C-alpha positions as CSV (number, residue, x, y, z in Angstrom):
1,M,90.6,-32.8,-12.9
2,A,87.3,-30.9,-13.2
3,E,86.1,-30.4,-16.8
4,S,86.6,-26.8,-18.2
5,L,83.8,-24.4,-18.3
6,R,82.5,-23.7,-21.9
7,G,82.5,-19.9,-22.4
8,G,80.3,-17.9,-24.5
9,V,80.6,-14.3,-25.6
10,I,77.5,-12.1,-27.1
11,G,78.8,-9.4,-29.2
12,A,81.6,-9.8,-31.6
13,G,82.9,-6.0,-31.5
14,V,86.0,-4.8,-30.0
15,F,85.1,-5.7,-26.4
16,G,83.7,-9.1,-27.5
17,G,87.1,-9.9,-28.9
18,Y,88.6,-8.9,-25.8
19,H,86.4,-11.2,-23.7
20,A,86.6,-14.2,-26.1
21,R,90.4,-13.8,-25.6
22,Q,90.1,-14.1,-21.9
23,Y,87.9,-17.2,-22.1
24,A,90.6,-18.6,-24.5
25,R,93.6,-18.0,-22.3
26,L,92.4,-18.3,-18.6
27,D,92.6,-21.7,-16.8
28,G,89.6,-23.7,-16.4
29,V,87.6,-22.4,-19.3
30,V,87.5,-22.7,-23.0
31,L,86.1,-20.3,-25.6
32,S,83.0,-22.3,-27.1
33,A,80.9,-19.8,-28.7
34,V,80.4,-16.1,-30.2
35,L,77.2,-15.0,-30.8
36,D,76.5,-12.1,-33.2
37,P,73.8,-11.0,-35.6
38,H,76.5,-10.9,-38.2
39,P,77.7,-14.5,-38.7
40,D,81.0,-13.6,-40.4
41,R,81.8,-11.3,-37.5
42,A,81.3,-13.7,-34.9
43,A,83.3,-16.3,-37.0
44,R,86.3,-13.7,-37.2
45,V,86.4,-13.7,-33.2
46,A,85.5,-17.2,-32.4
47,V,87.4,-19.5,-34.8
48,P,90.8,-18.4,-34.4
49,L,90.5,-19.2,-30.8
50,G,88.9,-22.5,-31.2
51,G,85.3,-21.5,-30.8
52,R,82.1,-21.6,-32.9
53,A,80.1,-18.8,-34.4
54,F,76.6,-18.4,-33.8
55,H,73.6,-16.1,-34.8
56,E,70.8,-17.8,-33.0
57,M,70.3,-17.4,-29.3
58,A,69.1,-20.8,-28.3
59,E,71.6,-22.7,-30.2
60,F,74.3,-20.5,-28.9
61,L,73.2,-21.2,-25.1
62,D,73.1,-24.8,-25.6
63,A,76.9,-24.6,-26.4
64,V,78.0,-22.7,-23.3
65,D,78.1,-22.7,-19.4
66,V,79.1,-19.2,-18.7
67,V,78.1,-16.0,-20.8
68,T,79.5,-13.0,-21.4
69,I,77.5,-10.0,-22.5
70,A,79.5,-7.5,-24.6
71,S,76.8,-6.2,-27.0
72,P,75.3,-2.5,-27.1
73,A,74.0,-1.6,-23.7
74,S,70.5,-1.4,-24.6
75,H,70.6,-5.1,-25.3
76,H,72.4,-6.2,-22.0
77,A,69.3,-6.9,-19.9
78,G,67.3,-8.9,-22.4
79,Q,70.2,-11.0,-23.2
80,A,71.1,-11.5,-19.6
81,I,67.6,-12.8,-18.9
82,A,67.7,-15.1,-21.8
83,A,71.1,-16.6,-20.5
84,L,69.9,-17.0,-16.9
85,E,66.5,-18.4,-17.8
86,A,68.6,-21.1,-19.8
87,G,70.5,-21.7,-16.4
88,K,73.7,-19.8,-17.5
89,H,75.9,-17.6,-15.2
90,V,76.5,-14.2,-16.7
91,Y,79.0,-11.7,-16.9
92,V,77.6,-8.5,-18.2
93,E,79.7,-5.5,-19.5
94,K,78.6,-2.1,-17.8
95,P,76.0,-0.7,-17.6
96,I,74.2,-3.9,-16.3
97,A,71.0,-2.4,-18.0
98,V,69.7,0.9,-19.2
99,T,66.9,0.9,-16.5
100,V,66.9,0.1,-12.9
101,A,63.7,-2.1,-13.2
102,D,65.3,-4.1,-16.0
103,A,68.5,-4.5,-13.8
104,E,66.5,-5.6,-11.0
105,K,64.9,-8.2,-13.2
106,V,68.6,-9.6,-13.9
107,R,69.3,-9.5,-10.2
108,S,66.3,-11.3,-9.1
109,L,66.2,-14.0,-11.6
110,A,69.8,-14.7,-10.8
111,Q,69.1,-14.8,-7.3
112,A,66.1,-17.1,-7.8
113,K,68.0,-19.7,-10.0
114,G,71.2,-19.5,-7.8
115,L,73.3,-18.1,-10.6
116,V,76.2,-15.8,-10.6
117,V,75.8,-12.3,-12.2
118,A,79.0,-10.0,-12.5
119,C,79.1,-6.7,-14.0
120,G,82.4,-5.3,-15.9
121,H,83.2,-2.3,-13.8
122,Q,86.9,-3.1,-14.2
123,E,88.5,0.1,-12.7
124,R,87.3,-1.5,-9.3
125,V,90.3,-4.0,-9.8
126,V,92.6,-1.3,-9.9
127,F,91.2,0.3,-6.8
128,R,91.6,-3.0,-4.9
129,A,94.9,-3.6,-6.2
130,M,96.0,-0.2,-4.9
131,G,94.5,-0.7,-1.6
132,L,92.0,2.1,-1.8
133,L,89.1,-0.1,-0.8
134,D,90.6,-0.6,2.5
135,V,91.2,2.9,3.4
136,P,89.7,3.4,7.0
137,E,88.5,6.9,6.4
138,Q,85.5,8.2,4.8
139,P,86.5,10.4,1.8
140,L,85.5,14.4,2.0
141,F,85.9,15.1,-1.6
142,L,86.3,13.4,-4.9
143,E,87.1,14.8,-8.4
144,A,87.2,12.5,-11.5
145,L,88.1,13.4,-15.1
146,R,87.6,10.8,-17.8
147,H,88.2,12.0,-21.5
148,G,88.5,10.2,-24.8
149,P,88.3,11.1,-28.6
150,P,85.2,10.6,-30.5
151,S,84.2,6.9,-31.2
152,E,81.2,5.2,-32.7
153,R,81.2,2.5,-29.9
154,S,78.5,2.8,-27.4
155,R,76.6,5.3,-29.4
156,D,73.4,3.9,-27.9
157,V,73.8,5.4,-24.5
158,S,75.1,8.6,-23.2
159,A,78.7,9.4,-21.9
160,V,77.2,9.0,-18.4
161,L,76.4,5.2,-18.9
162,D,79.5,4.8,-21.2
163,L,82.1,6.5,-19.2
164,M,81.2,8.3,-16.1
165,I,79.4,5.1,-14.5
166,H,83.1,3.9,-13.8
167,D,83.9,6.7,-11.7
168,L,80.3,6.7,-10.0
169,D,81.0,3.1,-9.2
170,L,84.4,3.9,-7.6
171,A,82.8,6.9,-5.5
172,L,80.3,4.5,-4.2
173,S,82.9,1.9,-3.6
174,I,84.8,4.1,-1.2
175,S,82.0,5.8,0.6
176,A,79.8,4.2,3.4
177,A,77.2,7.0,2.9
178,E,74.3,7.2,0.1
179,P,74.1,9.8,-2.6
180,V,71.2,12.4,-1.8
181,T,71.5,14.7,-4.7
182,A,73.0,14.7,-8.2
183,E,73.3,18.0,-10.6
184,G,74.7,18.1,-14.0
185,E,75.2,20.1,-17.3
186,G,76.7,19.0,-20.5
187,E,76.7,19.1,-24.4
188,Q,74.8,16.9,-26.8
189,G,76.6,15.5,-29.9
190,K,75.5,13.3,-32.7
191,G,71.8,12.1,-32.5
192,G,71.1,14.1,-29.6
193,V,73.2,12.0,-27.3
194,W,75.1,13.5,-24.1
195,D,78.7,13.5,-25.1
196,V,80.2,16.1,-22.5
197,I,79.0,16.2,-19.0
198,R,80.0,17.8,-15.7
199,S,78.2,16.6,-12.7
200,E,78.3,17.0,-9.0
201,V,77.0,14.5,-6.4
202,S,76.3,15.2,-2.8
203,F,76.3,12.4,-0.2
204,E,74.3,12.3,3.0
205,D,77.5,12.7,5.3
206,G,78.8,15.7,3.2
207,F,80.9,13.8,0.9
208,T,81.0,15.6,-2.5
209,A,82.2,14.0,-5.9
210,R,82.6,15.8,-9.0
211,F,82.6,14.2,-12.4
212,D,84.0,15.4,-15.8
213,V,83.6,13.1,-18.9
214,S,83.9,13.7,-22.7
215,R,83.6,11.6,-25.7
216,M,84.9,14.6,-27.7
217,A,88.3,15.3,-26.3
218,P,91.5,15.4,-28.5
219,E,93.4,12.7,-26.3
220,R,92.6,10.2,-23.6
221,R,92.8,11.5,-20.1
222,R,91.6,9.7,-16.9
223,H,92.6,11.1,-13.5
224,M,91.0,11.2,-10.0
225,K,91.7,12.9,-6.8
226,V,90.2,11.7,-3.5
227,V,90.7,14.0,-0.3
228,Y,90.4,12.5,3.2
229,P,90.7,14.1,6.3
230,S,94.3,12.9,6.7
231,G,95.5,13.7,3.1
232,E,95.0,13.1,-0.6
233,V,95.4,10.3,-3.1
234,E,95.7,11.4,-6.8
235,I,95.7,8.7,-9.6
236,D,96.5,8.8,-13.1
237,F,94.6,5.7,-14.6
238,V,96.5,5.9,-17.9
239,T,99.9,5.9,-16.6
240,R,99.1,3.7,-13.3
241,E,100.8,6.1,-11.2
242,F,99.5,7.8,-8.0
243,R,100.5,10.2,-5.2
244,N,99.5,9.5,-1.8
245,T,99.8,12.1,1.2
246,T,97.6,10.2,3.6
247,P,99.2,7.8,6.4
248,F,97.6,4.7,4.9
249,A,100.0,2.3,3.2
250,L,98.9,1.9,-0.5
251,N,100.4,-0.4,-2.8
252,R,103.1,1.5,-4.4
253,D,104.0,-1.4,-6.8
254,F,100.3,-1.9,-7.7
255,A,101.1,-0.9,-11.5
256,D,103.3,-4.3,-11.6
257,T,100.5,-6.4,-10.5
258,P,98.8,-8.7,-13.2
259,A,95.3,-7.2,-11.8
260,A,96.7,-3.6,-12.7
261,N,98.1,-4.5,-16.0
262,D,94.9,-6.5,-17.0
263,P,92.0,-5.4,-15.1
264,L,89.6,-7.2,-17.5
265,G,91.3,-10.6,-17.1
266,A,91.1,-10.2,-13.3
267,S,87.4,-9.2,-13.4
268,V,86.6,-12.2,-15.6
269,E,88.8,-14.4,-13.6
270,G,86.9,-13.3,-10.4
271,F,83.6,-14.1,-12.0
272,L,84.8,-17.6,-12.8
273,Q,86.1,-18.1,-9.3
274,A,82.6,-17.3,-8.2
275,V,80.9,-19.7,-10.6
276,R,83.1,-22.5,-9.4
277,G,82.6,-21.7,-5.8
278,E,86.2,-20.6,-5.1
279,A,85.1,-17.0,-4.2
280,P,82.1,-16.0,-2.3
281,R,81.1,-13.2,-4.9
282,P,82.3,-11.6,-8.2
283,I,84.5,-8.3,-8.1
284,V,81.3,-6.5,-8.7
285,T,78.1,-7.9,-7.9
286,A,74.6,-7.2,-9.5
287,E,73.4,-5.2,-6.6
288,E,76.6,-3.0,-6.8
289,A,76.0,-2.4,-10.5
290,I,72.4,-1.4,-9.8
291,R,73.8,1.3,-7.4
292,A,76.0,2.6,-10.2
293,L,73.1,2.6,-12.7
294,D,70.8,4.2,-10.4
295,L,73.2,7.1,-9.7
296,A,74.2,7.5,-13.4
297,L,70.3,7.7,-14.2
298,A,69.9,10.4,-11.6
299,V,72.8,12.4,-13.4
300,E,71.0,11.8,-16.6
301,Q,67.9,13.2,-15.1
302,A,69.8,16.1,-13.9
303,L,70.9,16.9,-17.4
304,E,67.4,16.8,-19.0
305,D,66.1,18.9,-16.2
306,V,68.6,21.7,-16.9
307,G,68.1,21.0,-20.7
């Protein structure tokens, strides 16, 4: 029997804890280490799950085979590059980086070293479980709303890179066309960070996608509507319910699948399968993550241009 992979998590916040528990529960991997600038916080995550706490990158990397990066977004690229240079496969939470140049460094280094890089756009797992990635028509229109209450998490980036990037990735995943223009307007919150944004993206084939995100809403709401030539699909990502008027058979029972109930687990498992050679690629590759980042930064630039 093959020896279990040693999993390591960078970042002992809420998402770091989620990822640590995935390594502790999945087959073929164990949680070996958690790295955080605050050793006591790293220990609170690592020790109950059988891992060790670290606050020095070099020692942490010696203790692991695969690395999940769940730190603030502004650190993603630098930490991914350090892990790749040490020969470790990397799963990085979205966004893969905060600049396309840094994201390309991550992608090219992984390619040069023959290592796997996966990115945590977990809603892609839900789309796949529903069957939306297999619809044989190009969409005409998409409308996405993603609202949540105020939080101190991810305050180092705008709501575009924190929230909207999920729906930007989904729009890119169902369209064969390339985006050509991005427009946006919004409101800035504490620290001059964009917290409420409305954006419209036009694609080269006429497909139009509208996005509405907020980190200042009174409640959590996540809806999407996709219009095709033959009908519409409306999705509630919170309740995992959808309405389908197209002739294409989507998975009506997808909400009962393990993937829909635990998209993070399915995403991490897909990463580990790619690392072991059991799958040709992770669920979301570095190249796909860069496309989503590039479009997100175009929306941010549109916001700045409007002022």
